[in-house]
N, C-alpha and C positions, 0 to 999 in steps of 0.2 A: 503494499500500499504506499502511496505518495507521503512524504513528509514535506509540510509547508510551514512556512514562517511569516509572521505578521508583526510589524513593527508600527507603534504608534508613538509620534513625537507630538506630545501634548505641551501644553503652555507650563504645567509644573513637573512632568514626569515623562520619560521615555520608557516604553513597555515592549516587550518581546514575548510573543507566545509562539512556541512551536508545537504542532500537532500532526497526527498520522490522519489521512482522510480516506475514509472507506465508503463508497456509495452506499447510500441507504441507512447509515448509521452516523451517530453524533460524532464530532470530532474528538478524538483521544489526545488530550492536552498532554505532552511529553515533557514540556519545559515553559516554566512562566517565570519573568524577571522582571523588575522595576528599577529604573534609576532615577532619583529626584534630581533632575537637572535644572529645573525652575529657569526656562527660557523666557517665559512671559514676564518675569520679575524685571529683566533689563528692558525687554522690548517696551512694555507698557509704561515704564517709568523714564526711561531716557530715549527710546526710539531706535535702540542698537543693541546688538549683543557684545557684552563684554569680552575681551580675551578669555578670562577664567572660565566663563560660561560656556564658550565656544570649545575650550580645553576639555570641560566636563562632558559636553555633547560627544565630543569626537572620543574620549574614552569610552562612554557607553556604546557607541557605534562599534568600537574595536571588541570590547567584550561581546556585543551581541553577534559579531562576526564569527567570534570563537565558537560560541554556541550553536550557530548556524552550520559551521564547518563540522563540528563535533556530531551534529545529528544527521548530517548528510542531506541537508533539506534539498528538495528538487525545485521549489519555487519560493520567491520572496516577494513580499508586498509591503511597502511602506506608506504611511499616509502622516501628513503633518498638520497641525494647527496654525491659526493665523500668526502666531508668534514668529512661525519660521519664514511665512510670506513676507 
């Protein structure tokens, strides 16, 4: 069964969910992790991301990539909130 990953880049946290997909059955969650990056704090107060926030986001993405590789995900989808736009 295919293993897929979903990344949600939110205003307060970045989340990764990895699951096994089997037609006709609920997704079996293999891994869920959350990183409290707080992108929105910078964007909504100063209008830009600080270097430290960018560093925290990059570190979270690196961690997510390691998990994605570990589980041999065949598909990855990422979505982001308005703080990223």
